[in-house]
N, C-alpha and C positions, 0 to 999 in steps of 0.2 A: 574334192572334185570341183570345187569353185575355181580352179585354176590359180597359178602362181604368179602370173604377170596381170594382175588387176590393179585397178587404180585405188588410191587410199579410199575408204569409205566415206561417203559425205556426212557431215555433221547432222546429227538428227533433227528433224524440223521442230521449229518452236511448237508448243502445245496448242496456239490458237490455229496454226496452220494445219495440224492435224485434226483438228475439230472441224475446220472448214471443208477438209476433204470428205470427213464422215458426213457433214451436212448436205454435201453436193451429192454423195452416193446414196445416204439412206432415205431420204424423205420421198423421193419418187417411188420407190418401192412400197415403203411400209404405209405411206399416206394412202396410195391408191388402194390398198386392201383394208385399210382400217377406216376409209371414208373421210379422212381429214383432207385439207385443201392440198392440191397439187398445183404450182403455178402454171398458169396457162394464160398468157399475156399478163394483163394488169391485174387480173383476179384469179384465186383458186377456185377450181371447180371439181365436184366429187364425181367419180365415174364408177359405175358398177363393174367389179372386174370379172374377166372369162374365166370361167372355172378351168379351162384347159390351158390358159396361157402360161402357168407355170410348168405343167408336166410336158408341153410341146417344145419348150426352149429351155433344156437343160435340168428341167425338173426339180423343184424344190425337194421333193421327196428322195429322188436319187442322189443329189448332190450334197444334200445337208451334211451326211456324214463324212464324205471326201474332203469338206471345206475345213475340216477340223482334225481329221486322221493324218496317219504317216503317208498315205498314197499320193501326196502333193509333191513328193520328191525333195528336192533340196535346191538351195541358191536361186538362180535366176529362173528356172524351170518352175519352182514353187511359186515364185511371185508372180510369174507369167499366168500360172494357171489358177492362182487367188484373183488376179485381176479379170480374167476371163469369165470366171464364176461371177463376179460382181457385175460384170458388163451383160452376161447373160440374165442375170436377175432382172437389171434395168430394161433390157430388150423384151423379156418376158411381159413386164407390166406396160410397156409401150404397146405391144401387140395386143394385150388385153384390153387396153384403152380403144384402140383402132378397131377392134372387134367386138365391141360391146354388143350384146346381142340385141338389144331396142334400139340402138343407135342414138340414144338420148344421153343427155347429161343431167346430173343432180346438181342443184345449186346450192349455195352455203346456206346455212340458217343458224341462228345463234342457239337454238333449241335443239339441234340435231346431234345425234351421238353415234349411231351406227346405222344411218340410212343406207348405206352402201349395200345392206343385204337385200337383195331383189328377190321378187316373186314369193315362192311357197317358203312359210316360215319354218318347215321342218328341216330346211337347209341351213338354217341359222347356226346351229350348234357346229356342223362341219365347216361352214365358212369362217366362223370366228376362229375356230381351232386351227385352220389352214392359215388363218391372216397371223396369228400369234406366233405360229411355228415359223412361217416364211419369214417374218421380220426378225425373228432370233437367229436364223439361218444367214441372213444378210449381215447382221451384225457381227456374228462371229468371223465371217468372211472379210468384212471390211477390217476387224480388228488385226487379223492375220496378215492382211495386205500392209498395215501400218508398221507391225512389227517388222516385217521383212523389209520394207522400204529403209527402216531405221537400222537394218542389220542386227535385230534382237529377236531371236526366236526362242528366248528362254521363258517367256510366260506361258502359263498354262491356258489352255482354252476353256477348262473347265469353271474357271473363274469368270463366271458370266452375270453380268449385271442385267436388270431389266431393261428391255430395249424400247419400251412403251411407257408413256405416262398415264396413270389413271387419274382423273380429276372429278372433285364434287362440286356442286353448284351451291354456294352459300348466298346469303342475302348481299354480301359485298363482293360477290365475284367468284370465279372459278379457283379453287385451290387443289394443288398436287397432294395425292397421298404421300406417305413416306415410301421411299425406295421399296423396302423389304414388303411393305403391305401390297404395293402395286405387284410386286413379283408374286405373291400369294394368289391375288386376283387373277392374274394372268396365267399362272399355272393351272387353275381350275378351268379358265376359258380354253387353255391349250389341250386340255383333256376331254373337251366337249360338253363341259357343263354350263349351262346358261342360267341355271337357278341353283343357289348354294347358300349356306350360312357359313359366317366366320366370326371368330372372337377377336376384336381389335380395341385396344386401349380401355380394356374393362367392360366392353359392351358387346353385345351379341347383335349382328347385322344380317339382314337376308338380302343377297344381292340378286337381280334380277336383269338378264341380259336377252330375255327371249322375245322381247318385242322391239322390233327395229325403230330408232328414234326414240325409245322410252326406258331407256337403261337406268336402273334406280338402285339405291340402298336403303333399306328401311331399319330404323332402330327397333328391334323386338319388343323392348320394354316400353318405350315412349310412343312408338307408333309412326315417328317423325321420318318422313320420306324425302329424299333428295337426290336428284339427278345426277347421273354420271356419264362420263364420256372417256374414250380413250384415244391418247394423241401419239405420235410419233415422239421419240424421247429427245431429240435434238432440236425440234423446230416448233414454234409456238403455232397454235391454231390461228386462222384469219380472223376468227370473230373474237380472239383474246383481247385484243387491243381495244375494243369497244364494249368489253364487259365491265359492271359495276365494279369500281375500286381498281381497275387497272391503270396503268400509267400513261397509256396511250402509245400510239406508234413511236419508235425511235426517232424519226425526223422531228416531230414536234418536240419531243424532250430536247433534242439538240438544238432547235430554235430558241426553245426557252432558256437554255443554258447560255446561249450567245447573246441574250438580252440581259442576263446577268442577274443579280439579287434584287429581289422586288423591292426592297425599301430604297435603292438606288437608282431606279428606272427613271428615265425622263428627265435627268439632271437633278434629282430630288436634293434640296438643300438638307445637310447634315449638321447645322450650326446648333440645333437644340440639343442634341447628344452632348457636345463640347460644352455647352453653357450650363447645363445643369448636373452634369457629372464632373466638372471640373475639381480637381483635387481629392476625388473620391475613388481611390485606386480599385477598390473592390467592385464598386458600381461599374467602373470603366472595364474590368476584366470580365464581367458578366455581360455587357453589351458586346465586347469583342468576340465571346463565345457564340452569341447570337447571330452576329455578322457572318462568322465562319460557317455556321449552320445553313444559313441562307444561301451562301455561295454553294456550298455542297449539295443543297436539296433543290435548287431552284428548277432543275429541269423538269421534275416530275410533280413538284408540289408547290402550291399557293400557301403563302404564310400569313397568319393573323396574330395579332398580340392583345393579350387579355390581362388587364391590370385588377388587383385585388388586394385586400390586406386583412381583414378580421374573418374573412371566409376561409382563410388558409387550413385552419384546422379541420373544418368541414371536408374540404376537398382531399387533405391528408387520410382522414378515415375513409373516404370513398376509395382512394387508392389501394389501402391496406386491405380492406375487404375484397376489393377487385383482385388483388394480388393472391389472397389466399384461395379464392373460389373460382376465379375466372383466368388465371395467368397473365394478370396485367403486370406489365414492367413498371411497378411501382419506383424502382431506383431512379427512373429517368424524370418522372413527373408526377404530380398528383392528377386527381380525376374530378372534373367540375360536377358530374352528375353519375348516379350509379343506378338509379331504379328505372330500368327498362319499361317496366309495365306504366310508368308515367308518360311514355311516349307513343302509347298506342293510339292516342287520338290526334296528336300532333307529332308526326314522325320525322316531317321534313320542313324546309323554309317555306315551301308554297303554302303549306296548311297553317303555318304560324302567322304567315302574313294575312291570310283570310281570317284567322281568328282574331288578330289584333285589329283589323278593320272592322269586324262585326261586334267583338265585346270587348277588348281591351283599350280601344283608341279613347273611349269615354269613361274608362273606369281604371285610373292609376296608370295607364299605358304600360311600358315594360316593367313597371314595380309592381303590376298586378301578380298576385301569387300564381295565377295560372300560367302566366308568361314565364315567372322566375323558375318554374318547375323545369322548363325545357329550354330556354334560352339565355345566352351570356352575351354581353357586348364585347366589341373587340375593335381594335385598330388595324388598318392595312399596312403599316410601315413603322419600323422600328424608329424612325425619326419624326414620326406624326406629331404635328404641334395642334391638332384640334380637328373638328370643333369639341369644345368643351374639356378635352382632356389631351395633355401632352404626355406621351409615353415615358420619357426620360423624367419629367418633372415629378409624375405621380408615383414612379417606381421609388424615388428617394422620400418623397413626402407621404406616401400611403394613398388609397382610393378604396372607400367602402361606403356603403350605405349603412345607416344605422337605425333604419325604421323597424327593427325586428329584434326579438330576445334571441341572442346567438346561443345560450345555453339550452333553451328549449328545442331550438334547430338542432343542435347536437344530440340531445336526447331522443328526438323523433326520428333522427337518422340511425341512431343505434337500434331503436326498436323496429324500425323498417327494415334494417338488416338481420332481423330474427335474433337479437341478443334477447334472453328471456326478460321480461318485463320486470320480474324482481330485482335483476341485477343490473338495469339501465342506469340508474342514478349513480350507484357506486362505481360503475365502469367510466361513466363520464367525468367523475371527479379523478378518476386515476389517470384518464387520457390527459386531462388538465394540467395534472402535475408533471406528467411526462413531458408535455410540452413545455413547462417553465424550465424543466431540466435541461432541455436542448437549445433554449432560447428563442422559441416561437412565442410571439405576442398574442396572448389569451386575456388580454385586460377586458374584452367585451363579452368572455365567459365567466367573469368572476375571478380569474386569476391575474398573474402579474404581466405588465408590459414588458417587452424586451428592452434590455440595457441600453442599447444604441438608440432607442426611441424611433427606429426606422422600421416601420410595419410593414412596408410596401412588398409585394411579390409580382413577378412578371412571368406569365406564362406564353411560351412561344408554340403556337399550334400549326403544324403543318397539315394540310388536307390534299388529297390526291386531286389533281385538276379535273378529274372527270366527275369528282363527287361535289366540287364547289358550288354550283347552283343548286343542289340537293339539300346542302346543309346551311348556306349562307345566304343572306340577302343584304343588301346595301341599306342602310338607315341613316336617318336624321337623329339628332339627341331625343332620347325618350322612345325611341322605337318606330316612329312613322316610316314608311318606305321612302327611300330616296331614289325616284324614279329615274333621275338623269344619271344615275351609276349602275343601273340595273341592265343586263344581269352581271353579276360580281365577276363571272368568269370572263367577262370582254375586258375588264378593267385589269385584273390581275395577270392575263395573259399577253398583254400589250405592252409597248415601251412607254406608257404614259405614266406620269408621276403619281404613285399612291399616297402622296404626303398627307392630305387631308381627306377626311371621310371616315365615318364609323360604319360597322357592319354589326348584325345580330346572327348568332351561329346556333344551330339547333345542336345542342351537345348531346346527341343520343348516343349512349353508352354501347349500343351494338356496333357504332363505328368507332368511337372513342377509344374502346378497349381491344381494337385490331389494329396493329402495327402496319398492316398493308392498306389501311383506309386513313389514318389519321396517327400523326406522331406529334409527341410533346415533349418540350423541355422547360423546366422552370428554374428562376433564379430569385433569391430573397436579398432583400437591400440590408438585411441585418447580417453581418459577416458570420456571426456565431452559429445562427440556424442554418444559414447557407452551407457551412462546412459540416454540421452536425446531421444533416437531413437524412442522409442513407442510414445512419446508426438509428436515428428516430423512427425511421420507416420500419426497420427490423424490430425493434421493441415494441412499436405499435402493433404490429401483426402478432406479436407474442401476447400482448395485453388483450387481444380479442379472441382468447383461445375457447371461449364458449362456442365459435363457430368450428372448433376443431373435432367436435364429436361427429362422427360419419352420419348419424341420422339427422343430426341439426343441420350439418353441412348441405346436404342434398336438399332438404326443405328450404334452407335459407337461398340456396342457389336459384331453385325453382321459382320461389316467390319474387326474388330480384329480377329474373331475367323475364318475368312475365308469363310464367307457367310452363315453358317449354324449355329445357336445357340445350345448351350447344351439343352437337354430335360427339365433340371430342371430350365432353366433360366427364370425370370421375370423381368418386368420393373421396378420394385422397387428397392432401394438401396440394393445391396446384401450383405453390411456389417451386415444386420439385422440377416442374416441367417448363419453367420460364427460360 
């Protein structure tokens, strides 16, 4: 019945064009009902929906079945009816916006979840259910339109994905639930339940959507409560770009990419790299890798370089424990610090600066044990020449303080990570032997040096630009604040040269173990260990099998993390989830 004299079907639109059509059609409807921003001039604004808006304009309740059923007809008539349904849904929302009962608009708020629900809270279940159902109706309708426009009516409407995002607020920002989990939550809401319990990732949670603006989930065992919000699937929230750990709005990231890699901005001289790495093919390949990573990530991330030598084994042990307990990706990098509870008093750079001025400035400065617990030194450029340290030179020659007993530090770390005290000495010796096997220099631990005599390591640390000033301050040698280069974000976001200058970084594991806040890569000057590091990490994780017992694993994770476990944590080996 489609006719014989029809033009050849147009080629299917590219997927990004299909997505843009969906983005154009869905957000207006779904956002208006879910309380997420609807574009209105330069800023999004929330508007309370009119309960009558859907029923009077094509009615979501009466058209939902027809949008996916056989009654649409075929060919161009079906396509026309689908388009009409989508237009009717949008018209309904517009009318609801124009006829809002109190004539007022609700403004955006970073802590707002479901403030679109007006008036009597007894209406909350019905309105949430209507919003979820209406959003799904529009999702099915638009999917149908796309398939018909592509001349593909074979896909089943029953294969429905969740058309909303459910997010949880962590310390580092909003994070999406997995799609299957989001669908379970939305199913409960669609049935009119605003308070319910669910088993997710081995934990039981209580969900509460009964109070507008205060949606939450609570871990029934630990009592930990976190805020929730529901967003349209295909578009970010207006406040997302300003939340902790987010990359910032796309135009800013594009501007940063336009400026290029941080180490080369402002016409920074790269001569030091060639001078100190000449003839060392391995070192040159390591620096080439770092340069490529800078170019790839410079839009959303600032970069810093931390040089170290004999502390490498301590960092590797931290990484192995974090891999087993907290899903840390130890295959990419080691971890400078792991004891989260040691950051309770100094969680950020501002506090570290205050503590430095009050306590450390007259007492060993950044060599003070209290400073070392939380802070590490770094440079702002791969080609940095100082002051005090040239990144390329110390990579091949090594860079470390020797005013401490490394073996004692190793044993203290193992004990702090809840290895049974009776096993600490034996395990420390085993770890040192394992290091010798793979070429890691452990001469300061009572073991053997590496054969190449090149004990240097370099950690490339990428920090989300929105977190830079929270975790980093510009420093002079030994830790005093360099006021001329503060705040650090101004320097690393600009086109100025970062060639000279040190920083101090608060290596808070709550951020350093989260890949959406901090990302790290490491290189070792010794070619043997650099090549063997992945295997070394696997064997090191196996060596700390004392932590594999479920009862000990939970106690260790709780102690290391400061008394409260992350909501995603389970007692199984977390490497299975990396």
